[in-house]
C-alpha positions as a Markdown table, in Angstrom:
| # | Residue | x | y | z |
|---|---|---|---|---|
| 1 | Unk | 0.0 | 0.0 | 0.0 |
| 2 | Unk | 1.4 | 3.4 | -1.0 |
| 3 | Unk | 0.1 | 6.7 | 0.5 |
| 4 | Unk | 0.4 | 10.0 | -1.3 |
| 5 | Unk | 0.5 | 13.3 | 0.4 |
| 6 | Unk | -0.8 | 16.3 | -1.6 |
| 7 | Unk | 1.6 | 18.8 | -0.1 |
| 8 | Unk | 2.7 | 22.4 | -0.4 |
| 9 | Unk | -0.5 | 23.6 | 1.4 |
| 10 | Unk | 1.8 | 24.6 | 3.2 |
| 11 | Unk | 5.1 | 22.9 | 3.5 |
| 12 | Unk | 5.3 | 22.9 | 7.3 |
| 13 | Unk | 1.8 | 21.2 | 7.4 |
| 14 | Unk | 3.1 | 18.6 | 4.8 |
| 15 | Unk | 6.1 | 17.9 | 6.8 |
| 16 | Unk | 4.1 | 17.7 | 10.0 |
| 17 | Unk | 1.8 | 15.0 | 8.4 |
| 18 | Unk | 4.8 | 13.0 | 7.2 |
| 19 | Unk | 6.3 | 13.2 | 10.7 |
| 20 | Unk | 3.1 | 12.0 | 12.3 |
| 21 | Unk | 3.0 | 9.0 | 9.9 |
| 22 | Unk | 6.5 | 8.1 | 11.1 |
| 23 | Unk | 6.0 | 8.7 | 14.8 |
| 24 | Unk | 2.6 | 7.0 | 15.1 |
| 25 | Unk | 3.6 | 3.8 | 13.2 |
| 26 | Unk | 4.9 | 1.0 | 15.5 |
| 27 | Unk | 8.0 | 0.2 | 13.5 |
| 28 | Unk | 11.5 | -1.0 | 14.6 |
| 29 | Unk | 13.1 | -0.8 | 11.2 |
| 30 | Unk | 12.8 | 0.9 | 7.8 |
| 31 | Unk | 10.9 | -1.8 | 6.2 |
| 32 | Unk | 8.0 | -1.7 | 8.8 |
| 33 | Unk | 7.2 | 1.9 | 7.9 |
| 34 | Unk | 4.6 | 3.0 | 5.4 |
| 35 | Unk | 5.5 | 3.7 | 1.8 |
| 36 | Unk | 4.9 | 7.4 | 1.4 |
| 37 | Unk | 5.1 | 9.6 | -1.7 |
| 38 | Unk | 5.1 | 13.4 | -1.2 |
| 39 | Unk | 4.3 | 16.0 | -3.8 |
| 40 | Unk | 5.2 | 19.3 | -2.1 |
| 41 | Unk | 3.5 | 21.3 | -4.8 |
| 42 | Unk | 4.0 | 25.0 | -3.8 |
| 43 | Unk | 2.5 | 26.0 | -7.2 |
| 44 | Unk | -1.0 | 25.5 | -5.8 |
| 45 | Unk | -2.5 | 28.9 | -5.3 |
| 46 | Unk | -3.9 | 30.0 | -1.9 |
| 47 | Unk | -7.2 | 28.2 | -1.3 |
| 48 | Unk | -8.6 | 30.9 | 1.1 |
| 49 | Unk | -7.9 | 33.7 | -1.3 |
| 50 | Unk | -9.8 | 32.0 | -4.1 |
| 51 | Unk | -12.8 | 31.0 | -1.9 |
| 52 | Unk | -13.0 | 34.6 | -0.7 |
| 53 | Unk | -13.0 | 35.8 | -4.3 |
| 54 | Unk | -9.5 | 37.3 | -4.3 |
| 55 | Unk | -7.2 | 34.9 | -5.9 |
| 56 | Unk | -6.5 | 32.3 | -8.6 |
| 57 | Unk | -8.4 | 29.0 | -8.7 |
| 58 | Unk | -6.1 | 26.3 | -7.2 |
| 59 | Unk | -8.0 | 23.3 | -8.7 |
| 60 | Unk | -5.8 | 22.8 | -11.8 |
| 61 | Unk | -2.6 | 22.4 | -9.7 |
| 62 | Unk | -4.4 | 20.2 | -7.1 |
| 63 | Unk | -5.6 | 17.9 | -9.9 |
| 64 | Unk | -2.1 | 17.7 | -11.3 |
| 65 | Unk | -0.8 | 16.6 | -7.9 |
| 66 | Unk | -3.5 | 14.0 | -7.5 |
| 67 | Unk | -2.8 | 12.5 | -11.0 |
| 68 | Unk | 1.0 | 12.7 | -10.3 |
| 69 | Unk | 0.6 | 10.8 | -7.0 |
| 70 | Unk | -1.7 | 8.2 | -8.6 |
| 71 | Unk | 0.8 | 7.6 | -11.5 |
| 72 | Unk | 3.5 | 7.1 | -8.8 |
| 73 | Unk | 1.4 | 4.3 | -7.3 |
| 74 | Unk | -0.5 | 6.0 | -4.4 |
| 75 | Unk | -3.7 | 4.1 | -3.7 |
| 76 | Unk | -4.7 | 6.6 | -1.0 |
| 77 | Unk | -4.1 | 10.3 | -1.0 |
| 78 | Unk | -4.0 | 12.7 | 2.1 |
| 79 | Unk | -4.7 | 16.4 | 1.6 |
| 80 | Unk | -3.3 | 17.9 | 4.9 |
| 81 | Unk | -5.0 | 21.3 | 4.1 |
| 82 | Unk | -8.5 | 21.4 | 5.6 |
| 83 | Unk | -9.5 | 24.3 | 3.3 |
| 84 | Unk | -8.6 | 22.2 | 0.2 |
| 85 | Unk | -11.5 | 19.9 | 1.0 |
| 86 | Unk | -13.8 | 22.5 | -0.5 |
| 87 | Unk | -12.5 | 21.1 | -3.9 |
| 88 | Unk | -12.7 | 17.5 | -2.9 |
| 89 | Unk | -15.4 | 16.3 | -5.2 |
| 90 | Unk | -13.9 | 17.9 | -8.3 |
| 91 | Unk | -10.4 | 16.6 | -7.6 |
| 92 | Unk | -11.8 | 13.1 | -6.9 |
| 93 | Unk | -13.3 | 12.9 | -10.5 |
| 94 | Unk | -9.8 | 13.0 | -12.0 |
| 95 | Unk | -8.1 | 10.2 | -10.0 |
| 96 | Unk | -8.8 | 6.5 | -9.3 |
| 97 | Unk | -6.9 | 6.9 | -6.0 |
| 98 | Unk | -9.0 | 7.3 | -3.0 |
| 99 | Unk | -8.6 | 10.8 | -1.5 |
| 100 | Unk | -9.2 | 10.5 | 2.3 |
| 101 | Unk | -11.7 | 13.1 | 3.3 |
| 102 | Unk | -10.1 | 14.5 | 6.5 |
| 103 | Unk | -13.1 | 16.5 | 7.6 |
| 104 | Unk | -15.5 | 13.6 | 7.2 |
| 105 | Unk | -13.2 | 11.4 | 9.2 |
| 106 | Unk | -12.9 | 14.1 | 11.8 |
| 107 | Unk | -16.7 | 14.3 | 12.1 |
| 108 | Unk | -16.9 | 10.4 | 12.5 |
| 109 | Unk | -14.1 | 10.6 | 15.2 |
| 110 | Unk | -15.9 | 13.5 | 17.0 |
| 111 | Unk | -19.2 | 11.7 | 17.0 |
| 112 | Unk | -17.7 | 8.4 | 18.3 |
| 113 | Unk | -15.3 | 10.0 | 20.8 |
| 114 | Unk | -17.4 | 12.8 | 22.2 |
| 115 | Unk | -20.7 | 11.0 | 22.4 |
| 116 | Unk | -22.0 | 13.5 | 25.1 |
| 117 | Unk | -21.2 | 16.6 | 22.9 |
| 118 | Unk | -23.2 | 17.9 | 20.0 |
| 119 | Unk | -21.5 | 21.3 | 19.6 |
| 120 | Unk | -17.9 | 21.8 | 18.6 |
| 121 | Unk | -15.8 | 25.0 | 18.3 |
| 122 | Unk | -14.0 | 25.2 | 15.0 |
| 123 | Unk | -10.6 | 27.0 | 14.7 |
| 124 | Unk | -9.7 | 27.4 | 11.0 |
| 125 | Unk | -8.9 | 29.7 | 8.0 |
| 126 | Unk | -11.4 | 32.3 | 6.9 |
| 127 | Unk | -11.7 | 30.3 | 3.7 |
| 128 | Unk | -12.8 | 27.2 | 5.6 |
| 129 | Unk | -15.4 | 29.2 | 7.5 |
| 130 | Unk | -16.7 | 30.8 | 4.3 |
| 131 | Unk | -16.8 | 27.5 | 2.5 |
| 132 | Unk | -19.1 | 26.0 | 5.2 |
| 133 | Unk | -17.4 | 22.6 | 4.6 |
| 134 | Unk | -17.2 | 21.8 | 8.4 |
| 135 | Unk | -20.7 | 22.9 | 9.1 |
| 136 | Unk | -22.1 | 20.8 | 6.2 |
| 137 | Unk | -20.0 | 17.7 | 7.0 |
| 138 | Unk | -20.6 | 17.8 | 10.8 |
| 139 | Unk | -24.3 | 18.4 | 10.3 |
| 140 | Unk | -24.5 | 15.0 | 8.4 |
| 141 | Unk | -23.5 | 13.4 | 11.7 |
| 142 | Unk | -25.9 | 15.3 | 13.8 |
| 143 | Unk | -23.2 | 17.7 | 15.1 |
| 144 | Unk | -23.1 | 21.5 | 15.2 |
| 145 | Unk | -20.1 | 23.8 | 14.6 |
| 146 | Unk | -19.6 | 26.9 | 16.6 |
| 147 | Unk | -17.5 | 29.7 | 14.9 |
| 148 | Unk | -15.6 | 32.5 | 16.6 |
| 149 | Unk | -16.4 | 36.2 | 16.1 |
| 150 | Unk | -15.3 | 37.9 | 12.9 |
| 151 | Unk | -12.6 | 39.7 | 14.9 |
| 152 | Unk | -11.2 | 36.4 | 16.3 |
| 153 | Unk | -11.4 | 34.9 | 12.8 |
| 154 | Unk | -9.0 | 37.6 | 11.7 |
| 155 | Unk | -6.7 | 36.9 | 14.6 |
| 156 | Unk | -6.7 | 33.1 | 13.8 |
| 157 | Unk | -5.9 | 33.9 | 10.1 |
| 158 | Unk | -2.9 | 36.0 | 11.2 |
| 159 | Unk | -1.7 | 33.2 | 13.4 |
| 160 | Unk | -2.0 | 30.7 | 10.6 |
| 161 | Unk | 0.0 | 32.7 | 8.1 |
| 162 | Unk | 2.5 | 33.5 | 10.8 |
| 163 | Unk | 3.0 | 29.8 | 11.4 |
| 164 | Unk | 3.8 | 29.5 | 7.7 |
| 165 | Unk | 6.7 | 31.8 | 8.2 |
| 166 | Unk | 7.9 | 30.3 | 11.4 |
| 167 | Unk | 6.3 | 32.7 | 14.0 |
| 168 | Unk | 4.2 | 31.1 | 16.7 |
| 169 | Unk | 1.9 | 32.5 | 19.4 |
| 170 | Unk | 2.1 | 31.4 | 23.0 |
| 171 | Unk | 0.1 | 28.7 | 24.7 |
| 172 | Unk | -1.5 | 31.4 | 26.8 |
| 173 | Unk | -2.5 | 33.4 | 23.8 |
| 174 | Unk | -4.0 | 30.4 | 22.1 |
| 175 | Unk | -5.9 | 29.2 | 25.2 |
| 176 | Unk | -7.1 | 32.7 | 25.9 |
| 177 | Unk | -8.9 | 33.0 | 22.5 |
| 178 | Unk | -10.4 | 29.5 | 23.0 |
| 179 | Unk | -11.6 | 30.3 | 26.5 |
| 180 | Unk | -13.9 | 33.0 | 25.2 |
| 181 | Unk | -16.1 | 30.4 | 23.6 |
| 182 | Unk | -15.8 | 27.2 | 25.7 |
| 183 | Unk | -15.5 | 28.8 | 29.2 |
| 184 | Unk | -16.7 | 26.1 | 31.6 |
| 185 | Unk | -18.8 | 24.3 | 29.1 |
| 186 | Unk | -17.8 | 20.9 | 27.8 |
| 187 | Unk | -17.3 | 22.0 | 24.1 |
| 188 | Unk | -14.6 | 20.1 | 22.2 |
| 189 | Unk | -12.3 | 22.2 | 20.0 |
| 190 | Unk | -11.4 | 21.2 | 16.4 |
| 191 | Unk | -8.1 | 22.4 | 15.0 |
| 192 | Unk | -9.5 | 22.8 | 11.5 |
| 193 | Unk | -6.2 | 24.1 | 10.0 |
| 194 | Unk | -3.2 | 21.8 | 9.8 |
| 195 | Unk | -0.9 | 24.8 | 10.7 |
| 196 | Unk | -2.9 | 25.0 | 14.0 |
| 197 | Unk | -2.5 | 21.2 | 14.5 |
| 198 | Unk | 1.3 | 21.8 | 13.9 |
| 199 | Unk | 1.3 | 24.7 | 16.3 |
| 200 | Unk | -0.3 | 22.7 | 19.1 |
| 201 | Unk | 2.7 | 20.3 | 19.0 |
| 202 | Unk | 5.3 | 23.0 | 18.6 |
| 203 | Unk | 4.2 | 25.1 | 21.6 |
| 204 | Unk | 3.2 | 21.9 | 23.5 |
| 205 | Unk | -0.5 | 22.8 | 24.3 |
| 206 | Unk | -1.6 | 20.8 | 27.2 |
| 207 | Unk | -5.3 | 21.0 | 26.6 |
| 208 | Unk | -6.8 | 18.2 | 24.5 |
| 209 | Unk | -7.9 | 19.3 | 21.0 |
| 210 | Unk | -9.3 | 17.4 | 18.1 |
| 211 | Unk | -6.5 | 17.1 | 15.6 |
| 212 | Unk | -7.7 | 16.1 | 12.0 |
| 213 | Unk | -4.1 | 15.4 | 10.9 |
| 214 | Unk | -3.7 | 12.7 | 13.6 |
| 215 | Unk | -7.1 | 11.2 | 12.9 |
| 216 | Unk | -6.2 | 10.9 | 9.2 |
| 217 | Unk | -2.8 | 9.5 | 9.9 |
| 218 | Unk | -4.1 | 6.9 | 12.3 |
| 219 | Unk | -6.6 | 5.9 | 9.7 |
| 220 | Unk | -3.9 | 5.4 | 7.1 |
| 221 | Unk | -1.8 | 3.3 | 9.5 |
| 222 | Unk | -4.9 | 1.2 | 10.2 |
| 223 | Unk | -5.7 | 0.8 | 6.5 |
| 224 | Unk | -2.1 | -0.4 | 6.0 |
| 225 | Unk | -2.5 | -2.9 | 8.8 |
| 226 | Unk | 0.2 | -1.4 | 10.9 |
| 227 | Unk | 0.1 | -0.9 | 14.7 |
| 228 | Unk | -0.5 | 2.5 | 16.2 |
């Protein structure tokens, strides 16, 4: 089994996904790890800019990456970028490889793991919020998505682009924003941007968050028959 990573959205998130695949696989030698192919395609235009009507359509480059990964033998493809799932159906039409729907898998995980919760706070790009992809997918599982204020969405977007350039907020700043919405309520928080998932590891956030990258990686390991 070969797994392809449609990368470049962004490079740090791509590398983070690859590192997770290595770290979470129970392997004692090279040959026990998964066969991974990465296309770090930095030619893919910004997904959020397009969704908000300000940028070039990224679909052509994304399709090229999917076809390239398929031709190299990938039976399954991961798109580490949450926002990219806005284009999932169109990309899927151009490849016989199975593209794992990270947001759908996150909804399944959330439903099974947080059986007492129906509401989930989403932290993501403004493009993901605007696309409604999380709201639509989670509603299919009877779950509701809570979004931050417009002001906090701008703050999150700045954090995300800062992460792409190697600048990270502190754990206190991060938790302070989250606390404005969850307070004492038992509302699970979804890291709906892979840069935020990466950030949670980099700054060693102690609070438990729902990490779509980890969910997707664990699924791939399970599909390959490896131990987690």
